[in-house]
C-alpha positions as CSV (number, residue, x, y, z in Angstrom):
1,M,-7.0,17.6,-3.2
2,N,-5.9,19.6,-0.2
3,D,-2.2,20.1,0.2
4,N,-2.1,18.6,3.7
5,K,-3.5,15.3,2.5
6,K,-1.6,12.2,1.5
7,L,-2.2,8.5,0.9
8,V,-0.1,6.1,3.0
9,F,0.2,2.6,1.7
10,I,1.4,0.0,4.2
11,Y,3.0,-3.3,3.3
12,N,2.5,-6.3,5.4
13,A,6.2,-6.7,5.7
14,D,9.0,-5.3,7.7
15,S,11.7,-3.1,6.3
16,G,15.3,-4.1,5.7
17,L,17.4,-6.0,3.2
18,I,17.1,-9.4,5.0
19,N,13.3,-9.1,5.2
20,A,13.2,-8.0,1.5
21,V,15.2,-11.1,0.4
22,K,13.0,-13.4,2.5
23,D,9.8,-11.8,1.1
24,Y,11.2,-12.1,-2.5
25,F,11.8,-15.9,-2.1
26,H,8.5,-16.4,-0.3
27,K,6.6,-14.7,-3.2
28,K,8.4,-16.9,-5.7
29,R,8.2,-20.2,-3.8
30,S,4.7,-20.0,-2.3
31,P,2.7,-17.0,-3.7
32,E,-0.5,-18.4,-2.3
33,T,0.7,-18.1,1.3
34,Y,2.4,-14.7,0.9
35,Q,0.9,-12.3,3.4
36,C,1.1,-9.0,1.5
37,N,-1.2,-8.7,-1.5
38,L,-0.2,-5.0,-1.8
39,C,3.5,-6.2,-2.4
40,F,2.3,-9.0,-4.6
41,Q,0.2,-6.7,-6.9
42,T,2.6,-3.7,-7.1
43,F,6.0,-5.3,-7.3
44,G,7.5,-7.1,-10.3
45,G,9.5,-10.3,-10.3
46,G,12.4,-8.6,-8.6
47,F,12.7,-5.9,-6.0
48,S,11.4,-3.0,-8.0
49,M,7.9,-1.5,-8.2
50,K,6.0,-2.3,-11.4
51,K,6.4,0.5,-13.9
52,D,2.7,0.8,-14.5
53,W,2.0,1.2,-10.8
54,K,4.9,3.7,-10.3
55,S,3.6,5.8,-13.1
56,Y,0.1,5.7,-11.8
57,V,0.9,6.8,-8.3
58,N,3.3,9.5,-9.6
59,N,0.5,11.0,-11.6
60,L,-2.1,11.1,-8.8
61,D,-3.2,14.5,-7.5
62,I,-2.2,13.6,-4.0
63,P,1.2,12.7,-2.5
64,V,1.7,9.0,-1.8
65,E,3.9,7.4,0.8
66,F,4.8,3.7,1.0
67,L,5.8,2.2,4.3
68,H,6.6,-1.2,5.7
69,K,4.5,-2.0,8.8
70,D,7.4,-1.4,11.2
71,E,8.0,2.0,9.6
72,F,4.3,2.9,9.8
73,E,4.1,1.9,13.5
74,K,7.1,4.0,14.3
75,E,5.8,7.1,12.3
76,Y,2.1,7.0,13.0
77,D,0.0,6.3,16.1
78,V,-2.9,4.3,14.6
79,K,-4.6,1.9,17.0
80,D,-5.5,-1.6,15.7
81,A,-4.0,-1.1,12.2
82,K,-4.0,-4.2,10.0
83,Y,-1.8,-4.8,7.0
84,P,-1.6,-4.4,4.1
85,S,-3.9,-1.4,4.0
86,T,-4.0,2.3,3.0
87,Y,-4.7,5.4,5.1
88,L,-5.6,8.9,4.1
89,K,-3.6,11.3,6.1
90,N,-5.3,14.7,6.5
91,G,-3.3,17.0,8.7
92,S,-2.8,15.0,11.9
93,S,-5.7,12.7,11.4
94,M,-5.5,9.2,9.7
95,K,-8.6,7.7,8.1
96,L,-8.7,4.1,6.8
97,F,-8.8,4.4,3.0
98,I,-8.5,0.7,1.9
99,S,-8.9,-2.0,4.6
100,Q,-6.8,-5.1,4.9
101,D,-9.8,-7.2,3.8
102,E,-10.3,-5.1,0.7
103,M,-6.6,-5.1,-0.1
104,D,-6.5,-8.9,0.3
105,E,-9.4,-9.3,-2.2
106,I,-7.7,-7.4,-5.0
107,K,-6.9,-9.7,-7.9
108,S,-5.0,-7.3,-10.2
109,L,-3.1,-4.0,-10.4
110,E,-6.0,-2.6,-12.5
111,E,-8.4,-3.5,-9.8
112,L,-6.2,-1.7,-7.2
113,K,-6.0,1.4,-9.3
114,D,-9.8,1.4,-9.9
115,L,-10.4,1.1,-6.1
116,V,-8.0,4.0,-5.4
117,N,-9.7,6.2,-8.0
118,K,-13.1,5.5,-6.7
119,R,-12.0,6.2,-3.1
120,L,-10.3,9.4,-4.1
121,E,-13.5,10.6,-5.8
122,K,-15.4,9.8,-2.6
123,F,-13.0,11.5,-0.3
124,S,-12.6,14.6,-2.5
125,T,-16.3,15.5,-2.2
């Protein structure tokens, strides 16, 4: 992959401790109504990223950034972004990599990793 590319994963949650605590209890109490499937699939029972996912992203051939939606909106100027989703940043351009609808359909961490791998193959050619 080109050095100026990176994957930007965006959670459908705002940053901050209070929001993290609220999200944690929402996931535990009512997982079926939780609005961030990316959070649901990639975080364990507590506040830490699943080890399998962390290892996977650390071994990708492209840098990866994780942002909450308020952080993403502050950092990047992407019109009509929906969350959760993933973008491929290439220099100053941002291209949708995994849409909100696709992210919401993912049923397991393995399915997410498979989708990322397939998209990386597509975007590297």
